N, CA, C and O atoms as a MOPAC input file, in Angstrom:
PM7 MOZYME 1SCF
protein

 N    -22.25100 1    59.77400 1    72.30300 1
 C    -22.89400 1    58.48500 1    72.20400 1
 C    -24.36000 1    58.62700 1    71.74600 1
 O    -24.85600 1    57.83000 1    70.95000 1
 N    -25.03500 1    59.66200 1    72.27000 1
 C    -26.43100 1    59.88900 1    71.89900 1
 C    -26.54000 1    60.19700 1    70.40400 1
 O    -27.46600 1    59.72300 1    69.74500 1
 N    -25.61400 1    60.98100 1    69.86400 1
 C    -25.63200 1    61.32600 1    68.44700 1
 C    -25.45700 1    60.08200 1    67.57700 1
 O    -26.11100 1    59.94900 1    66.54300 1
 N    -24.58500 1    59.18300 1    67.98900 1
 C    -24.36500 1    57.95000 1    67.22600 1
 C    -25.62500 1    57.09200 1    67.25100 1
 O    -25.99500 1    56.50700 1    66.23400 1
 N    -26.27300 1    57.01300 1    68.38200 1
 C    -27.52100 1    56.23900 1    68.48700 1
 C    -28.59000 1    56.80900 1    67.56900 1
 O    -29.30300 1    56.05800 1    66.90300 1
 N    -28.70500 1    58.11000 1    67.52800 1
 C    -29.69100 1    58.75800 1    66.65800 1
 C    -29.37900 1    58.48500 1    65.19500 1
 O    -30.29200 1    58.21200 1    64.41600 1
 N    -28.11500 1    58.55100 1    64.80600 1
 C    -27.72500 1    58.25800 1    63.42400 1
 C    -28.02500 1    56.81200 1    63.05500 1
 O    -28.49400 1    56.53900 1    61.95100 1
 N    -27.76100 1    55.89500 1    63.95800 1
 C    -28.04400 1    54.48000 1    63.68800 1
 C    -29.54900 1    54.25800 1    63.53100 1
 O    -29.98200 1    53.55900 1    62.61500 1
 N    -30.33200 1    54.84300 1    64.40700 1
 C    -31.78500 1    54.70000 1    64.31100 1
 C    -32.29900 1    55.31300 1    63.01200 1
 O    -33.15000 1    54.71900 1    62.35100 1
 N    -31.80500 1    56.47900 1    62.63700 1
 C    -32.21700 1    57.12500 1    61.38600 1
 C    -31.84700 1    56.25900 1    60.18400 1
 O    -32.64400 1    56.11500 1    59.25600 1
 N    -30.66000 1    55.68900 1    60.19300 1
 C    -30.22100 1    54.82500 1    59.09400 1
 C    -31.11700 1    53.59500 1    58.98800 1
 O    -31.56000 1    53.24300 1    57.89500 1
 N    -31.38400 1    52.94500 1    60.11000 1
 C    -32.24000 1    51.75900 1    60.09900 1
 C    -33.64600 1    52.08700 1    59.62600 1
 O    -34.26200 1    51.29400 1    58.91400 1
 N    -34.15900 1    53.25100 1    60.01500 1
 C    -35.48300 1    53.66000 1    59.55200 1
 C    -35.49000 1    53.84100 1    58.04000 1
 O    -36.41300 1    53.37600 1    57.37100 1
 N    -34.48000 1    54.50500 1    57.48800 1
 C    -34.41300 1    54.72200 1    56.04200 1
 C    -34.31900 1    53.40700 1    55.29200 1
 O    -34.96000 1    53.24000 1    54.25400 1
 N    -33.53600 1    52.47700 1    55.79900 1
 C    -33.40700 1    51.16900 1    55.16100 1
 C    -34.73200 1    50.43000 1    55.20900 1
 O    -35.12500 1    49.81600 1    54.21700 1
 N    -35.42600 1    50.47000 1    56.32800 1
 C    -36.68900 1    49.74300 1    56.45200 1
 C    -37.77400 1    50.33100 1    55.56100 1
 O    -38.61100 1    49.58400 1    55.05400 1
 N    -37.78800 1    51.63900 1    55.35500 1
 C    -38.77900 1    52.27100 1    54.49000 1
 C    -38.60500 1    51.77300 1    53.05500 1
 O    -39.59500 1    51.51600 1    52.37000 1
 N    -37.38700 1    51.63800 1    52.60400 1
 C    -37.12800 1    51.19500 1    51.24200 1
 C    -37.57000 1    49.74900 1    51.01400 1
 O    -37.91800 1    49.39000 1    49.88900 1
 N    -37.56500 1    48.91600 1    52.05100 1
 C    -37.96800 1    47.52200 1    51.92100 1
 C    -39.43500 1    47.41800 1    51.53100 1
 O    -39.80600 1    46.51400 1    50.78300 1
 N    -40.25700 1    48.30100 1    52.00700 1
 C    -41.68600 1    48.22600 1    51.77500 1
 C    -42.14400 1    48.94000 1    50.50700 1
 O    -43.32800 1    48.89100 1    50.17400 1
 N    -41.24500 1    49.59400 1    49.79900 1
 C    -41.61400 1    50.31300 1    48.58600 1
 C    -41.17800 1    49.51500 1    47.36400 1
 O    -40.10300 1    48.91500 1    47.33900 1
 N    -42.03600 1    49.52400 1    46.36000 1
 C    -41.70400 1    48.93000 1    45.08500 1
 C    -41.69600 1    50.02800 1    44.04500 1
 O    -42.15600 1    51.14000 1    44.30300 1
 N    -41.17400 1    49.71900 1    42.86700 1
 C    -41.22200 1    50.71100 1    41.79900 1
 C    -41.49100 1    50.02000 1    40.47400 1
 O    -41.15600 1    48.85200 1    40.27600 1
 N    -42.09800 1    50.76400 1    39.58500 1
 C    -42.42400 1    50.27300 1    38.24900 1
 C    -42.30200 1    51.44000 1    37.27800 1
 O    -42.60300 1    52.58300 1    37.62300 1
 N    -41.86200 1    51.14200 1    36.07300 1
 C    -41.73800 1    52.17100 1    35.03300 1
 C    -42.53600 1    51.76700 1    33.80900 1
 O    -42.69100 1    50.58400 1    33.50900 1
 N    -43.03500 1    52.76500 1    33.11400 1
 C    -43.77100 1    52.51800 1    31.88800 1
 C    -44.54000 1    53.74500 1    31.45500 1
 O    -44.42200 1    54.81500 1    32.05000 1
 N    -45.32900 1    53.57400 1    30.41000 1
 C    -46.19100 1    54.64500 1    29.91300 1
 C    -47.58100 1    54.49600 1    30.52100 1
 O    -48.04300 1    53.37700 1    30.74500 1
 N    -48.24300 1    55.60500 1    30.78600 1
 C    -49.59100 1    55.58000 1    31.35700 1
 C    -50.55800 1    55.05700 1    30.29800 1
 O    -50.63800 1    55.60500 1    29.19900 1
 N    -51.28800 1    53.99600 1    30.63100 1
 C    -52.24600 1    53.44400 1    29.67400 1
 C    -53.69200 1    53.77600 1    30.04100 1
 O    -54.52900 1    53.92700 1    29.15100 1
 N    -53.99800 1    53.89200 1    31.32400 1
 C    -55.37400 1    54.11600 1    31.78200 1
 C    -55.37400 1    55.01600 1    33.00900 1
 O    -54.54600 1    54.85800 1    33.90600 1
 N    -56.30700 1    55.96100 1    33.04200 1
 C    -56.54700 1    56.77500 1    34.22800 1
 C    -58.05200 1    56.76600 1    34.47600 1
 O    -58.82800 1    57.20700 1    33.62900 1
 N    -58.46000 1    56.26100 1    35.63900 1
 C    -59.87300 1    56.23100 1    36.02100 1
 C    -60.08300 1    57.19800 1    37.17900 1
 O    -59.52600 1    57.01200 1    38.26100 1
 N    -60.88400 1    58.22400 1    36.94900 1
 C    -61.24700 1    59.16800 1    38.01300 1
 C    -62.67200 1    58.87500 1    38.44600 1
 O    -63.54500 1    58.64300 1    37.61100 1
 N    -62.90700 1    58.88500 1    39.75400 1
 C    -64.22700 1    58.59100 1    40.29000 1
 C    -64.80300 1    59.84000 1    40.92800 1
 O    -64.19100 1    60.41400 1    41.82900 1
 N    -65.98000 1    60.27000 1    40.47000 1
 C    -66.62400 1    61.46200 1    41.00100 1
 C    -67.02900 1    61.30400 1    42.45600 1
 O    -67.08300 1    60.19300 1    42.98300 1
 N    -67.31000 1    62.42000 1    43.09100 1
 C    -67.66700 1    62.42800 1    44.50200 1
 C    -68.94300 1    61.67900 1    44.82600 1
 O    -69.16200 1    61.32300 1    45.98300 1
 N    -69.79000 1    61.43000 1    43.84300 1
 C    -71.05300 1    60.72300 1    44.06400 1
 C    -70.93400 1    59.22300 1    43.81800 1
 O    -71.93100 1    58.50400 1    43.88200 1
 N    -69.72400 1    58.74300 1    43.53700 1
 C    -69.53300 1    57.31300 1    43.28200 1
 C    -69.92000 1    56.54500 1    44.54500 1
 O    -69.62500 1    56.99200 1    45.65400 1
 N    -70.56600 1    55.41200 1    44.38900 1
 C    -71.15600 1    54.72400 1    45.54100 1
 C    -70.20000 1    53.80500 1    46.29800 1
 O    -70.61300 1    53.17800 1    47.27400 1
 N    -68.94600 1    53.70400 1    45.88600 1
 C    -68.02900 1    52.84400 1    46.63800 1
 C    -66.92900 1    53.68100 1    47.29200 1
 O    -67.00400 1    54.91000 1    47.29600 1
 N    -65.94000 1    53.03900 1    47.82700 1
 C    -64.87100 1    53.71500 1    48.55400 1
 C    -63.95300 1    54.56400 1    47.70200 1
 O    -63.09000 1    55.25800 1    48.23800 1
 N    -64.11300 1    54.53000 1    46.39800 1
 C    -63.23300 1    55.30600 1    45.51500 1
 C    -63.81300 1    56.66300 1    45.13600 1
 O    -63.27200 1    57.32800 1    44.25400 1
 N    -64.88400 1    57.08800 1    45.76900 1
 C    -65.49000 1    58.39000 1    45.47700 1
 C    -64.43800 1    59.49100 1    45.57500 1
 O    -63.84300 1    59.69500 1    46.63400 1
 N    -64.21200 1    60.19500 1    44.47700 1
 C    -63.23700 1    61.28300 1    44.43200 1
 C    -61.80600 1    60.82400 1    44.23300 1
 O    -60.89700 1    61.65300 1    44.17900 1
 N    -61.58700 1    59.52400 1    44.12300 1
 C    -60.23400 1    58.98300 1    43.99900 1
 C    -59.84200 1    58.65500 1    42.57100 1
 O    -60.55600 1    58.98300 1    41.62300 1
 N    -58.69300 1    58.00200 1    42.43200 1
 C    -58.15400 1    57.71200 1    41.10900 1
 C    -57.46700 1    56.34700 1    41.11200 1
 O    -56.74700 1    55.99500 1    42.04700 1
 N    -57.70700 1    55.59200 1    40.04500 1
 C    -56.99000 1    54.35200 1    39.76300 1
 C    -56.32800 1    54.53100 1    38.40500 1
 O    -56.91800 1    55.12000 1    37.49900 1
 N    -55.11000 1    54.02900 1    38.25800 1
 C    -54.44700 1    54.14500 1    36.95500 1
 C    -53.52400 1    52.95600 1    36.72600 1
 O    -53.14100 1    52.24900 1    37.65700 1
 N    -53.17800 1    52.75900 1    35.44800 1
 C    -52.32200 1    51.64600 1    35.03900 1
 C    -51.18900 1    52.15200 1    34.14900 1
 O    -51.30900 1    53.17700 1    33.47800 1
 N    -50.11100 1    51.41800 1    34.16400 1
 C    -49.02800 1    51.61300 1    33.19700 1
 C    -49.13800 1    50.52300 1    32.15000 1
 O    -49.83600 1    49.52900 1    32.35100 1
 N    -48.45300 1    50.70700 1    31.03800 1
 C    -48.49000 1    49.67100 1    30.00100 1
 C    -47.79100 1    48.38800 1    30.45300 1
 O    -48.08200 1    47.31500 1    29.92400 1
 N    -46.88500 1    48.47800 1    31.41200 1
 C    -46.24800 1    47.30400 1    32.00200 1
 C    -46.43600 1    47.37500 1    33.51800 1
 O    -45.84500 1    48.22300 1    34.18800 1
 N    -47.25600 1    46.48600 1    34.04100 1
 C    -47.56600 1    46.49300 1    35.47800 1
 C    -46.74400 1    45.41700 1    36.18900 1
 O    -46.49200 1    44.34900 1    35.63000 1
 N    -46.32700 1    45.70600 1    37.42700 1
 C    -45.59500 1    44.69600 1    38.19500 1
 C    -46.50500 1    43.52300 1    38.56700 1
 O    -47.72600 1    43.66800 1    38.62900 1
 N    -45.90900 1    42.38600 1    38.81000 1
 C    -46.65300 1    41.18800 1    39.18700 1
 C    -47.46000 1    41.43800 1    40.46600 1
 O    -46.94000 1    41.96600 1    41.44900 1
 N    -48.72600 1    41.05400 1    40.43500 1
 C    -49.58700 1    41.18700 1    41.59800 1
 C    -50.29100 1    42.52600 1    41.72700 1
 O    -51.11800 1    42.70300 1    42.62200 1
 N    -49.97800 1    43.47600 1    40.84800 1
 C    -50.60400 1    44.80000 1    40.90400 1
 C    -51.51600 1    44.96300 1    39.68800 1
 O    -51.06700 1    44.86600 1    38.54600 1
 N    -52.81100 1    45.21500 1    39.95000 1
 C    -53.73500 1    45.43900 1    38.84000 1
 C    -53.93200 1    46.93300 1    38.57800 1
 O    -54.11200 1    47.33700 1    37.43000 1
 N    -53.90200 1    47.75600 1    39.63000 1
 C    -54.01100 1    49.21000 1    39.49900 1
 C    -53.16500 1    49.88400 1    40.57500 1
 O    -52.98500 1    49.34800 1    41.66900 1
 N    -52.65200 1    51.06200 1    40.24700 1
 C    -52.07500 1    51.95300 1    41.24600 1
 C    -53.19500 1    52.88100 1    41.69000 1
 O    -54.08100 1    53.20400 1    40.89800 1
 N    -53.16900 1    53.30900 1    42.93300 1
 C    -54.27000 1    54.10000 1    43.47100 1
 C    -53.78400 1    55.40800 1    44.08100 1
 O    -52.64200 1    55.53000 1    44.52400 1
 N    -54.69500 1    56.38500 1    44.09000 1
 C    -54.48900 1    57.63900 1    44.81700 1
 C    -55.82800 1    57.98800 1    45.45400 1
 O    -56.82800 1    58.16000 1    44.75700 1
 N    -55.84300 1    58.09200 1    46.77500 1
 C    -57.06200 1    58.44500 1    47.51000 1
 C    -57.32100 1    59.94600 1    47.36100 1
 O    -56.37500 1    60.71600 1    47.19700 1
 N    -58.58300 1    60.37200 1    47.41400 1
 C    -58.90900 1    61.79300 1    47.22100 1
 C    -58.32400 1    62.71500 1    48.29600 1
 O    -58.12700 1    63.90500 1    48.04700 1
 N    -58.04800 1    62.18100 1    49.47500 1
 C    -57.48900 1    63.02400 1    50.54100 1
 C    -55.96700 1    63.01800 1    50.57500 1
 O    -55.36200 1    63.60200 1    51.47400 1
 N    -55.34300 1    62.35500 1    49.59300 1
 C    -53.88300 1    62.35500 1    49.50700 1
 C    -53.40000 1    63.77000 1    49.21600 1
 O    -53.91100 1    64.42300 1    48.30600 1
 N    -52.43600 1    64.24400 1    49.96900 1
 C    -51.94900 1    65.61700 1    49.82300 1
 C    -51.37300 1    65.87400 1    48.42100 1
 O    -51.34900 1    67.01700 1    47.96300 1
 N    -50.91300 1    64.82300 1    47.74700 1
 C    -50.31300 1    64.98000 1    46.42500 1
 C    -51.28100 1    64.62200 1    45.29200 1
 O    -50.84500 1    64.45100 1    44.15400 1
 N    -52.57600 1    64.50600 1    45.57600 1
 C    -53.54600 1    64.07200 1    44.56200 1
 C    -53.45700 1    64.90600 1    43.28800 1
 O    -53.33500 1    64.34500 1    42.19900 1
 N    -53.51300 1    66.22000 1    43.39800 1
 C    -53.49500 1    67.09500 1    42.21600 1
 C    -52.16500 1    66.99600 1    41.47600 1
 O    -52.13100 1    67.01200 1    40.24600 1
 N    -51.07900 1    66.89300 1    42.22100 1
 C    -49.75100 1    66.76100 1    41.60800 1
 C    -49.66300 1    65.44000 1    40.83800 1
 O    -49.19400 1    65.41300 1    39.70000 1
 N    -50.11200 1    64.34700 1    41.45900 1
 C    -50.07500 1    63.04600 1    40.78400 1
 C    -50.93900 1    63.06000 1    39.53700 1
 O    -50.52900 1    62.54500 1    38.49700 1
 N    -52.13200 1    63.64300 1    39.62300 1
 C    -53.01800 1    63.70600 1    38.45800 1
 C    -52.36300 1    64.50400 1    37.33800 1
 O    -52.41200 1    64.09000 1    36.18000 1
 N    -51.75500 1    65.63200 1    37.66100 1
 C    -51.07300 1    66.44900 1    36.64700 1
 C    -49.94200 1    65.67300 1    35.98000 1
 O    -49.79700 1    65.70100 1    34.75800 1
 N    -49.14800 1    64.98700 1    36.78100 1
 C    -48.03900 1    64.19400 1    36.23500 1
 C    -48.55600 1    63.08400 1    35.32000 1
 O    -48.00300 1    62.85300 1    34.24500 1
 N    -49.60800 1    62.40400 1    35.74700 1
 C    -50.15500 1    61.31200 1    34.94600 1
 C    -50.73900 1    61.80900 1    33.62800 1
 O    -50.52100 1    61.19700 1    32.58200 1
 N    -51.48300 1    62.92100 1    33.67300 1
 C    -52.06000 1    63.47300 1    32.44300 1
 C    -50.97200 1    63.94100 1    31.47300 1
 O    -51.07500 1    63.70900 1    30.26900 1
 N    -49.94200 1    64.59200 1    31.99000 1
 C    -48.83900 1    65.04800 1    31.13600 1
 C    -48.11300 1    63.85100 1    30.51300 1
 O    -47.79000 1    63.86400 1    29.32600 1
 N    -47.86300 1    62.82800 1    31.31500 1
 C    -47.17000 1    61.64300 1    30.80400 1
 C    -48.01700 1    60.91400 1    29.76800 1
 O    -47.49200 1    60.42600 1    28.76700 1
 N    -49.31800 1    60.83900 1    30.00300 1
 C    -50.22400 1    60.19100 1    29.03500 1
 C    -50.24600 1    60.97200 1    27.72300 1
 O    -50.18000 1    60.38600 1    26.64300 1
 N    -50.34000 1    62.29400 1    27.82400 1
 C    -50.40400 1    63.15200 1    26.64400 1
 C    -49.13200 1    63.07100 1    25.80200 1
 O    -49.20300 1    63.07700 1    24.57300 1
 N    -47.97500 1    62.99700 1    26.44800 1
 C    -46.69400 1    63.00200 1    25.73000 1
 C    -46.10700 1    61.60800 1    25.52500 1
 O    -45.02100 1    61.47100 1    24.96300 1
 N    -46.81300 1    60.58200 1    25.97400 1
 C    -46.33300 1    59.19700 1    25.90900 1
 C    -44.95700 1    59.03200 1    26.56700 1
 O    -44.11500 1    58.26800 1    26.09400 1
 N    -44.75000 1    59.76100 1    27.66200 1
 C    -43.49500 1    59.68500 1    28.39900 1
 C    -43.46500 1    58.46100 1    29.29700 1
 O    -44.50300 1    57.95400 1    29.72300 1
 N    -42.26600 1    58.00000 1    29.57300 1
 C    -42.07900 1    56.91900 1    30.53400 1
 C    -41.89500 1    57.54200 1    31.91100 1
 O    -41.08000 1    58.44600 1    32.09500 1
 N    -42.66800 1    57.04300 1    32.87600 1
 C    -42.57100 1    57.53400 1    34.24500 1
 C    -42.23700 1    56.36400 1    35.17400 1
 O    -42.37400 1    55.19700 1    34.80600 1
 N    -41.80300 1    56.70200 1    36.37100 1
 C    -41.53500 1    55.69300 1    37.39500 1
 C    -42.46300 1    55.93200 1    38.57800 1
 O    -42.55500 1    57.04200 1    39.10100 1
 N    -43.14500 1    54.87600 1    38.98600 1
 C    -44.06200 1    54.91500 1    40.11700 1
 C    -43.40600 1    54.21300 1    41.28900 1
 O    -42.91400 1    53.09200 1    41.15300 1
 N    -43.39800 1    54.86400 1    42.43200 1
 C    -43.00200 1    54.21500 1    43.67700 1
 C    -44.29100 1    53.94000 1    44.42600 1
 O    -45.09800 1    54.84300 1    44.64700 1
 N    -44.48200 1    52.68100 1    44.81700 1
 C    -45.76200 1    52.29100 1    45.39900 1
 C    -45.57100 1    51.47600 1    46.67100 1
 O    -44.46400 1    51.03000 1    46.97400 1
 N    -46.65900 1    51.28600 1    47.41200 1
 C    -46.64900 1    50.55200 1    48.66700 1
 C    -46.69800 1    49.05500 1    48.38500 1
 O    -47.77300 1    48.45600 1    48.33800 1
 N    -45.53800 1    48.46700 1    48.20000 1
 C    -45.43600 1    47.05600 1    47.81800 1
 C    -46.02400 1    46.11700 1    48.86900 1
 O    -46.66400 1    45.12600 1    48.51800 1
 N    -45.82100 1    46.40800 1    50.12100 1
 C    -46.28400 1    45.53200 1    51.19600 1
 C    -47.76900 1    45.71000 1    51.51300 1
 O    -48.31300 1    44.96600 1    52.32900 1
 N    -48.43500 1    46.68200 1    50.88300 1
 C    -49.83700 1    46.93100 1    51.18700 1
 C    -50.72700 1    46.77200 1    49.96500 1
 O    -51.72800 1    47.47600 1    49.83800 1
 N    -50.38300 1    45.86900 1    49.07500 1
 C    -51.23600 1    45.58000 1    47.91600 1
 C    -52.45500 1    44.82100 1    48.43700 1
 O    -52.31400 1    43.80400 1    49.11600 1
 N    -53.66100 1    45.32200 1    48.11500 1
 C    -54.86100 1    44.67400 1    48.66100 1
 C    -55.27700 1    43.46500 1    47.82300 1
 O    -54.60600 1    43.12100 1    46.85000 1
 N    -56.36200 1    42.83600 1    48.19500 1
 C    -56.81100 1    41.60500 1    47.53600 1
 C    -57.23300 1    41.82000 1    46.08400 1
 O    -57.28500 1    40.86300 1    45.31200 1
 N    -57.53500 1    43.06700 1    45.70100 1
 C    -57.87200 1    43.38400 1    44.30800 1
 C    -56.62800 1    43.68200 1    43.47400 1
 O    -56.72800 1    43.87700 1    42.26300 1
 N    -55.47800 1    43.71900 1    44.10200 1
 C    -54.25100 1    44.06500 1    43.39900 1
 C    -54.03100 1    45.56600 1    43.32200 1
 O    -53.27700 1    46.03200 1    42.46800 1
 N    -54.67400 1    46.33300 1    44.19500 1
 C    -54.52100 1    47.79300 1    44.21600 1
 C    -53.34200 1    48.17300 1    45.11300 1
 O    -53.24000 1    47.71400 1    46.25100 1
 N    -52.45400 1    49.02000 1    44.58300 1
 C    -51.27500 1    49.46100 1    45.32700 1
 C    -51.27900 1    50.98100 1    45.42400 1
 O    -51.41000 1    51.66700 1    44.41000 1
 N    -51.13900 1    51.50700 1    46.62500 1
 C    -51.12600 1    52.94900 1    46.85500 1
 C    -49.87000 1    53.60200 1    46.30100 1
 O    -48.77800 1    53.04100 1    46.39300 1
 N    -50.02600 1    54.78400 1    45.72700 1
 C    -48.91700 1    55.52500 1    45.13000 1
 C    -48.18500 1    56.35300 1    46.19600 1
 O    -48.80400 1    57.07800 1    46.97400 1
 N    -46.86000 1    56.22600 1    46.21100 1
 C    -46.03200 1    57.03300 1    47.10200 1
 C    -45.38400 1    58.20600 1    46.37000 1
 O    -45.25900 1    59.29900 1    46.92100 1
 N    -44.96900 1    57.96600 1    45.11400 1
 C    -44.30700 1    59.01200 1    44.33100 1
 C    -44.40900 1    58.68900 1    42.84700 1
 O    -44.52800 1    57.52900 1    42.45200 1
 N    -44.36000 1    59.74600 1    42.03100 1
 C    -44.31700 1    59.61900 1    40.57900 1
 C    -43.18400 1    60.50700 1    40.09900 1
 O    -43.08900 1    61.67200 1    40.48500 1
 N    -42.32800 1    59.95300 1    39.25600 1
 C    -41.22700 1    60.75400 1    38.72100 1
 C    -41.02700 1    60.45900 1    37.24100 1
 O    -41.35200 1    59.37600 1    36.75300 1
 N    -40.48400 1    61.45300 1    36.54000 1
 C    -40.16900 1    61.25700 1    35.13800 1
 C    -38.88900 1    60.46500 1    35.04900 1
 O    -38.01400 1    60.57100 1    35.90800 1
 N    -38.78800 1    59.69600 1    34.03700 1
 C    -37.61100 1    58.84700 1    33.87000 1
 C    -36.50000 1    59.58700 1    33.20300 1
 O    -35.42800 1    59.02300 1    32.98200 1

């Protein structure tokens, strides 16, 4: 009985995580990197856009302390250089008032 309860809880957690994530595909059009001396909250961070952005999102974001920062930057630069189409998974439920959405994953299409 305990094993079944754990499986049900795990399943419900996986389903709920997917509800809060959105995805968008396109080519990278803009990458903005902010140096460590930048005077606002984006110091050391990154904002970027695709050629087709989802409704309500003006930029996708990556904070400088994100464990995948270097990986995301590498993927974005490679995709921009080769004009590849990529898919962004982002925090749909946490889009801020500026239309900034945090990046969860980047994958090649």
